[in-house]
GURO-721985 format. One line per field, with one value per residue (C-alpha): residue number from 1; x, y, z. Coordinates in steps of 0.2 Angstrom, whole numbers, plus 2048, in hexadecimal, padded with zeros to 3 digits. Last residue first. Layout:
% GURO-721985
num: c(NUM/...);
xx: c(X/...);
yy: c(Y/...);
zz: c(Z/...);
% end
This chain:
% GURO-721985
num: c(261/260/259/258/257/256/255/254/253/252/251/250/249/248/247/246/245/244/243/242/241/240/239/238/237/236/235/234/233/232/231/230/229/228/227/226/225/224/223/222/221/220/219/218/217/216/215/214/213/212/211/210/209/208/207/206/205/204/203/202/201/200/199/198/197/196/195/194/193/192/191/190/189/188/187/186/185/184/183/182/181/180/179/178/177/176/175/174/173/172/171/170/169/168/167/166/165/164/163/162/161/160/159/158/157/156/155/154/153/152/151/150/149/148/147/146/145/144/143/142/141/140/139/138/137/136/135/134/133/132/131/130/129/128/127/126/125/124/123/122/121/120/119/118/117/116/115/114/113/112/111/110/109/108/107/106/105/104/103/102/101/100/99/98/97/96/95/94/93/92/91/90/89/88/87/86/85/84/83/82/81/80/79/78/77/76/75/74/73/72/71/70/69/68/67/66/65/64/63/62/61/60/59/58/57/56/55/54/53/52/51/50/49/48/47/46/45/44/43/42/41/40/39/38/37/36/35/34/33/32/31/30/29/28/27/26/25/24/23/22/21/20/19/18/17/16/15/14/13/12/11/10/9/8/7/6/5/4/3/2/1);
xx: c(5F1/5FF/60C/61B/629/63C/64A/65C/668/665/650/646/635/629/616/60E/5FE/5FF/603/617/61B/60E/610/620/621/614/61A/62C/63D/63C/63E/648/654/658/653/64B/635/62C/638/632/62F/61F/627/637/63B/64D/657/664/66E/674/682/674/66E/662/65E/64F/645/645/641/653/65E/671/67B/68A/69B/6A8/6B2/6B7/6A6/69E/6A7/6A2/691/690/699/68D/67D/684/689/674/66F/679/670/660/662/667/65B/65C/66B/675/660/66F/67A/687/696/69E/6B1/6B6/6C7/6CC/6C5/6B8/6AA/6B2/6B3/69F/69A/6A3/699/68E/691/693/683/678/684/691/691/68E/69A/6A8/6B4/6C6/6C7/6BA/6C5/6C8/6B8/6B7/6B6/6C6/6CF/6C7/6CC/6DC/6E0/6D8/6E5/6F1/6EC/6EB/6FC/703/6FC/6ED/6EB/6DC/6DC/6D9/6CA/6C1/6B1/6A2/6AD/6B0/6C2/6CD/6BB/6BD/6CC/6BD/6B2/6C2/6CA/6B6/6B9/6AE/6A6/690/697/693/685/676/67E/680/66E/66D/677/68A/690/6A2/6A4/6B3/6BE/6A9/6AC/6BC/6B3/6A6/6AD/6A4/69C/68E/69D/69A/69C/690/685/675/66E/65F/656/661/658/65E/651/65D/66B/66E/67C/688/68A/67E/672/670/66C/65F/657/659/64D/642/62F/62D/62E/62B/637/649/656/662/671/681/689/698/692/683/673/668/659/64E/643/63A/631/63A/637/62E/62D/62D/63E/646/640/645/645/650/648/65A/664/676/67C/68D/68B/69C/69B);
yy: c(A4A/A47/A57/A52/A51/A4B/A41/A40/A31/A2F/A2E/A2D/A31/A3D/A3E/A4A/A50/A61/A65/A69/A5B/A51/A4F/A4B/A3E/A35/A37/A30/A39/A38/A21/A23/A31/A29/A30/A40/A3F/A53/A59/A6C/A7C/A7E/A6E/A6A/A57/A53/A46/A3C/A37/A45/A3E/A3A/A4E/A59/A63/A5A/A5D/A6F/A79/A7A/A75/A6B/A67/A5E/A54/A58/A46/A47/A3F/A4D/A5A/A54/A54/A65/A6B/A5E/A68/A77/A73/A6A/A7E/A87/A7C/A81/A92/A99/AA2/A9A/A89/A88/A8A/A90/A82/A7E/A76/A6A/A65/A77/A76/A8A/A90/A86/A92/AA3/A95/A93/AA6/AA8/A9A/AA0/AB3/AA9/AA2/AB1/ABA/AC5/AD8/AD9/ACE/ADB/AD1/AD0/ABA/AB7/AAD/AA0/AA0/A8B/A84/A7D/A8C/A97/A8E/A8A/A9E/AA1/A93/A9A/AAF/AA8/AA0/AAC/AB8/AC1/ACF/AD3/AE7/AEF/AE1/AD5/AD2/ACC/AC6/AB1/AB6/AAC/AA9/AC1/AB8/AAE/ABF/AC6/ABF/AC1/AD4/ADF/AEC/AE6/AE4/AD5/AD2/ACC/ABD/ABA/AB9/AAB/A9F/A96/A92/A87/A81/A7C/A8E/A95/A8B/A96/AA6/AA3/AA1/A94/A8B/A7D/A70/A5E/A64/A71/A70/A7A/A75/A73/A6E/A7E/A8B/A99/A9D/A99/A9F/AAA/AAB/A9A/A93/A82/A90/A9B/A88/A85/A97/A94/A83/A8D/A85/A93/A90/A7C/A6E/A68/A67/A5B/A53/A4A/A40/A43/A4A/A43/A4D/A4F/A59/A5F/A6D/A74/A80/A88/A96/AA5/AB4/AC4/AC6/AB5/AAB/A97/A8C/A7C/A6A/A63/A67/A5E/A61/A5C/A4E/A48/A30);
zz: c(1BD/1C4/1C1/1BA/1C8/1C1/1C9/1C5/1C5/1AF/1B4/1BF/1C1/1CF/1CC/1D5/1DD/1E8/1FA/1F4/203/1FF/1EE/1F1/1FE/1F3/1E1/1E7/1ED/1FF/1FE/1EF/1F7/206/215/220/220/223/22D/231/22F/225/219/219/210/214/206/208/1F6/1EE/1E4/1D3/1D5/1DF/1D0/1C9/1D9/1D9/1EA/1EE/1FE/1FA/208/1FD/205/1F9/1F6/1E4/1DC/1E7/1DE/1CD/1D1/1D5/1C2/1BC/1C3/1C1/1AD/1AD/1B4/1A8/199/1A1/1A3/1B5/1C3/1CE/1CD/1DD/1E8/1F9/1FA/206/202/20D/20F/20B/1FB/201/1F0/1EF/1F5/1EF/1DD/1E0/1E1/1D1/1C7/1CC/1C5/1B3/1B5/1BC/1AA/1B1/1B0/1C1/1C6/1BE/1B1/1B7/1B8/1AB/1A3/1B2/1B0/1AD/1BC/1C0/1B5/1C2/1D4/1CD/1CC/1DC/1E3/1DA/1DF/1EF/1F4/1EB/1F9/1FC/20D/213/21B/20B/207/1FC/1F9/202/20F/212/215/209/200/1FC/1ED/1E4/1E5/1E0/1D1/1CA/1CC/1D4/1CC/1CE/1E2/1E9/1F4/1E7/1E6/1F8/1F7/1EA/1F3/1F3/203/206/21B/221/221/223/233/23A/235/23C/250/253/262/260/259/252/242/241/252/25A/269/274/284/28D/283/277/26B/258/24F/23D/233/23A/229/230/238/226/21C/228/225/214/215/21E/215/20D/1FD/1FC/201/1FE/20A/202/206/203/213/218/229/22F/22D/23B/240/24E/24C/25C/256/243/23C/244/23E/249/23D/237/24A/24C/259/25A/266/25D/251/248/23B/231/241/245/245);
% end
């Protein structure tokens, strides 16, 4: 079976900081997975490696393979992967119309450019995606005047416009209020049920939808543990991961965490 991600003995620096030293991790294609860990664990770095934005230190004993291939044209890779990240939200110019945010997904660019061509097919697909996400009325609104939740929906639409097999989500509900967080999570659940593979990076346990059945616990640049959801989202495992006594409770397919004291 082809792996979505196959990393072996990987060492990665961001600037002068070593994030990973000899990291090995395999995530199967089609396996909805959450990468869970505290701030500074290396979660976002891992996602940037999958997306082809970061590369490891060269070594003949290491490799990073995405969808079975070690080398990709980054634009080809991004036609297979839809990416939504908090960083991307700040890269768009405030005056960018919502429709252009969606259209930019066809070229995996930030905004649209004169050398890019968008015909009837691309506009029709963009309209379909906006309608699906309930944001069609905002197509002409400036990105900077939207709420955080509205912006996040447009970024999700940008990721979906190429109908990717896998969605990479970096802290997708960060900055959203409670109601908007629930609505956004429901959208992800619907996508997962319809066959889109979810790779979710988060430090919020309650953000992990029930459709995600594989969890990787990442701590200080190493895999603390990985396995089935019910084996990873336990009081014992989460207490070790976050270095504080925690009590985990499952309710309606969601895990909630409380201080054990």
